[in-house]
Structures are given as C-alpha cells and as structure tokens.
C-alpha positions, 0 to 999 in steps of 0.5 A: 057750110054746115059743120060735118066730119067729112069735108071732101074727098080728093081724087088725083087724075091725069085727065081732069076733063074726063073725070069731070065729065064722068061725075057731071054727065053720068053721076049728075054731080054739079060743078061748084068751084074751080081753081087753076094755077100754073101747075094744077087744075082743080074742080069741085063737084057736089051732089047732096052732101057728097063732095069731091075735089078733082086735081090734075097736076101738070106734070111737065114741070121739072120742079113739080114737087117743090111747087106743090109743096109751097101751095096751100092745097095741092099735094102729089098723091103718089110721091114715090112715082112722080118725077116730072113724068106721068107715071103715077096712077089715078087715085083717090088719096085725100079724105079731108076732115072738118075739125073744131080745133086744128091744133088740138087735133094735130097734137093728138096725131103727132102724139099718136105717132102720125106724121104731118106732111103739111104744117098748120097754116091760116089761109085768110080771105075776104070771105073768112079764114080757114085753118088747114094742115095735112096728115099722112095716113098709115095706109099707102098713099092716103092723106087727110087734110085737117080743116077748120072752115066754120068762119069761112063763108065762100065756096069750098075754100079760099082761092077757089072760084065759084062756078056760076050756075042756076037752080038745079033743073034736074031736081024736078026732072024725071031723070034726077039721080038722088045721092045724099051723102058719102056713106063710107070709105073702104081702105084696102090693106095688106094681109094681117095689117087691119089691126095696125090700121085700126090702132093708128086711127084710134090713136091719131084721130080718136076713131072707134071700132064698131061691129059689122055683124053679130058674128064678128069678134073683136079680135078677128073682125068679120071674116068670110071664107067661101071657095076662093073668097077669103076676106076680113073686114073691120069698121070704125068711125069717129067717136063723139067723145074723142078730144080732137072734136070733129065737127058734127051736124047733130040734125043730120047725124047719119049723113055727117058721120065719116065711117071707114071699113078696112078690108084685107085678103086672107089669101095673099096668093090668089088673084082676088079683088083686094090683091088685084087692087094692091097690085095695080094701085101699087100698094094700100089705098082707098078701094071704094067709096059708098054713096048713099041714095034713098031710092037705089032702084031708081038711082041705079036704073038712071045711072045705067042709062047715063052710061055708068057700068056696074058689076053684076051679081050671080044669076042664082042670087035671086033664085035662092029660097032664103033670099027670095023669102027675105026680099018678099018678107021685107016687101021689096020687088024681086023683079025690080031688084033682079032687073037692076042687079041690086043686092039686099041684106036684112040685118034684123027681123021684126021683133015682138016689141014692134021694132022695124026690120033693118036692111040695106041694098047695094050695088058696085060700079066697075072701076072708074079709072083705067086701072082696076082699082077704085070703084063706087058702091051705091047703097040704100040704108033702111035703118041698117048700120052694117055693110051688107054682111049677107051679100059679101059673097055675092058682091065678091063674086060679081067683082071677081067675074069682072076681073076674070073677064078683064085679066090679061096675060101680062099681069101677075097678081100672085106677087106684090111690089116689094118696095111698097110692102110695109112691115106688119 
C-alpha cells in the first residue's frame, strides 16, 4: 500500500449487506476484503484511493461493549446509545490516519488534551506487522484510528481476508465511474464550536488552517448569510512540518492529503441542514465526504443511472447572467451541467502572466442512511483548492428543498438533545 495520510473511512451500519450493495452496485466500489467474528461483520470497499470499511455489529449480544473493547479493530460508534439493542444510528464515525511513528503521534495527542480509547497495539501477521491505536475526537462520536502499516504486505489489515476478484472489467466499460480519492471530510458542529474544534486538531494532530475564500477572515471563517442561510466554514489539513509525521505520497500529493471542513450554523433556531443533522444524528459528527472525479458530468450521469439520488439546485442557477458568463468563459457546456444539476465555481480569472483559470464543479447526493444525516459530495477540481464558496447558497438551497420535502410533523428541529450538547 502506498503511504497516504488517509488510510480509510469507517461506517457503522445496521444492515451491512444493504450498505455493501449501495457502494458496489451504485457507486461501483470493489469489495476488497472481509472479516467476520462472532459479534461483527466487516467489508472493505475501494475505488481508486477511496477506501471505506463497513462495520455491522451483531447487537443481540449482551456483552457487546466488552467484546468490542477486546477486539483489535471493532469499536462501538455510538457508545451512549448501544445497550445490546439496535438503538444506535448508521454513522460515519472513524477517519483512520496513516502515520510514520504511532508513539510520537499519540504523545502529541495526549499532550494536546486528546483521549485514547484504544491503547497502542502491535498486530503481528505473516504479511507483516501493523501498529494501531484509536483516539477520540472532540467532535461527537468521531474517532481516529492511528495506523502504521508501512511494513504490512497483505490486504487492508491483519485478520481481514482478501476477496478474490479478477481484473476490473469496468475499467474499459462504457458505464465506468471514475472516482479517484476522498477529497475532504466535513464535520458538523454546534454553533460557536468551530474555533474549539480547529484548535483541538492543531494541538493533537498538527493540522493547520487554510483559507477557503479570499473573503474569509482568520477570526470569523468563511461566512455566508442569505435569507434563511447562515453558515460558517473553516478548513484545515495536515501540515507537512508537524512532528506527528502523517505518511505522505509526494508523487500524488493531492490525492494523499486529508482535508477537513468544519461547518456550523449561525442560526440555531432554524431547521437548516446542519441543525437537522445535529438533531437526527444525535449530536456532532461527520456530515459529508467529498469524492473526487476527473469527469463530473460523466460520473454524475452514470451514478444517476445506477440509482444514486441527488439533491437538485434551484432552476434559476443556470439562468443567472453572471453564472452563465462564468461557465461560458471557462468553456464548460451549460446544457450538460444543467441536465445533470452540476454547479460550477470559479476561483480565479486568467491573469496577464498566463496563470490558468481555477475552478471546481460539485453536486450533493441525498442522505445515504434512513436518517437525514450523512451524504456524499461528488467534486471535480480543475486546479482549484477551495470548496465552492460561490456555490454555497445554491448547494444549501438544494439540500433545504430536499429537507422540506421530507419533513414530518413529529420532528422538531428547533431544539437539540440536551444530553449531547458540549460546553463551548
């Protein structure tokens, strides 16, 4: 396995087979490895450098918490709600990081105020040894497996069985979906919490802030307010000079980076998408993950043909004079973007010194689980480094329209569960 900063993303699910079908049949991920114990089933799915671990706990065991505690990998993703019954929700909960020196990393985490939920362990196997520990994030139910697997030659991690498969025939198939890597992870947090979250990741993991947009300030972040929209965004990524030494594939630097975005609502009393997430998720957590593609028009079109459901932008988005001019100047096809509901944001104009235009295109899926929580963003970057600041209002409106259409009378999004609200 090449050295990368992001090892895998783990999703806790109640129906593993259904989740597996969604990733394999709809998103065209390939099943790479499996693991089955008497209390869990796990599947590793992969596409390009994007890798997910699907974990289904067998919650009919009364001693589930104890059994998972003694396992190398398995962790209860919502401990406050698991009591031997199925009352936890499906959730993306583990962002696993590859590091050069686990001990050094853990020393920094503890020194920065972080908490270990799994102590460091060396896992030996005929294919090589792996060092692994687990850290509790300051964000809701999010944890980080900290892994050093540079000497491991097997599939995924020791104890997983490689799934036999031939060369991928879809690589030359007309319906092939090209997803290259995980572009970013977005954390939804309570209002006024973004500064605390940012500081925690800097102290514990050596992450560093970077600006999303030229209008952003260090203190307030990137703020968008329009009608019922009020959101603050802050972004950070691993700083190469940080002493913890996350693994880095310099030949593929963009696809090996792990980028995070913190999103918080500025209007805690409105039923916006962040407040809906916090309510249905039961607190802070991972709201969405961006998957990068080099051809978003083809990818979105084929995902839709496979049954993936997307939220749709306002129809007026493609009739705005400024946006039409922007799309035409770049050279993208307006009708193709409109047909597939894809948004475009230009970060820079071509300058006199010949610097090329930087822009990105993006689209959101509907939530993947029964709760209106986690979703996926499909994104294509053309030399762009931001997150579509010019599209935030349109993206927000597309999600809000979906939420309004699926709202039911017994859901109250104006108050939050008090037991899960952290101190600011």
